[in-house]
N, C-alpha and C positions, 0 to 999 in steps of 0.2 A: 693839354695832356697829349704829348706826342705819341704815346703808346696807343691811344685811341685812333690814331690816324695811320698806323703802319703795323705790319706783321712783326714777329719777334726778331728776325735777322736784321732788318734795317734799324730797328729800335736799338738793339744791342750795339750795332756798328756806330750809331749816333752817340751812344754813351762813350764808346771808345774814342771817338773823335773829340768829344768835349773834355774827356780826361786829359788828353794831350795838350789842351789849351791852358791848363792850370799852370800858374807860375810856381815852379819848384822852390823858389826862394821863400815864398809865403809859407809853404809847408815846412821847410827847414826851420824857419823862424819859430813856428809853434813848438817844434821839438826842442829848440834851443831855450826858449822861455820856460818850458816845463822842466827841462834838465836843470836850469838855474834855480828854479823853485825847489826842486828835489835836493840839490846840493845845499841850499840855504835852510832846509827844513820848513819851508813855507807851505801853506795850504793852496790847493788848486780847486777852484769852484767852477762847475760847468752848468750852464743854464740853456733852456730852449723850450719851445712850445710844440705840441703835436709831434710830427715826425722828427723835428729838431730836438724835442725833448727826449724822444726815444734814442736819438743819436747821442745825446748828452749822457743818458744812462749807460748806453752800450760802451761809449768811449771811457767813461769812468770805470766801469767794471774791467774793461780790457787793460787799462793802465794799472789798476790796483792789483790784478792777478797776473796779467799777461807779461808784465815786466820782470817777474820772478823766474828764477831758474828752478824748475821743479824736477824731482822732489827735494833737492838739496835745501832749498830755502823754506820749505814748508814749516819746519819746526825750529828754524834758526832765528831766535829773537835778536841776534846781533845784526842780522841783515836789515839795512835801512830800506824802508819802503816809501812809495809815493803816498803823500797825504792828499787825497783827492776825494771830492764829494760832488755828486750831482744833486743840485737843489731842486730838481724835478721830482725827486723820489719820496719826499716827506709829505704824503697825501694829507694827513690830518692838519698839518701846519699850513699847507697850501689852501685847503678848504676853509680853515679858520680865518686866515687873512683875506682870502677872496670873498668870503661871505660877509665878514664884518667891516672890512675897510676897502674892498675892491680888488679885482684881479691884478691891477697894476702894481700892487704892493707885495705880491707873493714871493718875489726873489729878493728885493731890496731889504725887506724886513728880516729875512734869514741871514743875509750878509751882515746886518747890524748886530745880530747875535753872535755870529761865528767868525767874521773876517777881522784881519789885522793888517796894518801897513806892511807892504812887501809881498802879500799874497797875490795870487794870479786869478783873474776871472776870465773864463772862456765863454763868450756869449754867442750863441748860435741862433740866427734868425734868417730864414730863407728870404723873406721880404726886406728885412733890415728895418722894419717899422713897428715891431711889436713894442707896445708901451711898457710892458713889464720888463722887457730886456733893456730898453733904453734907460729906464729909471735906475736899474741895477748898475749899468755901466757908468752913468753919471755919478751915482753915489760912490762907486768904486774909485773912480778917478779923483774925486774930491777927498777921498780918505786914504790915499797912498797905495792903492792896489794897482798892479799892472793889469792891462786889459788887452784882449785879443778877440776881434770880431770875425765871425764866420757867416758869410752872406751869399745870396744868390740874386737873381733878377738885376736891378740897377744898383743894388747894395743899400738903397734906402738911407735913412738917417744914421743907421749904425755904422755904415762904411765911412761916413763923414766924421762921426764922433770917435771912431776907433780906427786910426790910420794903420795900425798893425793888424793884419788879418788875412784871411783866405777868402777870395771872391770868385764865385762861379757865375759868370755873366750869361745866364740863360734863363728864359722865362718858362721854366717847367719845374715845378716844385719837386716832383719825384726824382728827376735826374739830378737836380741840385743836391738833394739829400743823399742820393747814392754816391755822388762824387765827394761830398763832405765825408761820408763814412769811409770811402776808399782812402782818402788822405789821412784820416785818423788811424786807420790800420797801419799805414806806413810809419806814422809817428810812434805807435806802440812798438813796432819792430825796431825802430831806430833807438828808442829808449831802452829796450831790452838789450840791444847790442852794447850800449854805453854802460849799463849798470850790472849786467848779469853774465856777460860773455867773458 
């Protein structure tokens, strides 16, 4: 935890330095994949644990609402919207699968109920080694979904399993999650530009 070793100014400067190391092509690709899913009327699923789960929920909410032109789109049923769902948010479902079958099943079992070929799965794992994330990605790839991995540290198994993705090569979970969220905010703005401006 770099923040435990430095005062606010150098910590914030370090975040700025790390942001500039991100490959913009990786961020652009996420926006392109999501726009293609939107045009095709496909579902987008977002998954993650802990802070990554929080980012999944935040990203999902921002895409669902933040890509609309308000107030014009508020009551416009003809306006096409993103079909996006964070699988981190169905607490009873997660608890049922986690309790009865194991936490490794909490995302893949939801996909089995909800997903169709051509949908997109965005899998967020700072370590890249979360078993429930890897199980969901493996299932998605076997069943015709597109996949995009969002990782930190070395990228772990997820980076190898999911060649399309955003990687933050830093061994600090807080900064990794901060950079992921910053990238997601650009994607929201870019998709707003494409569908609502």
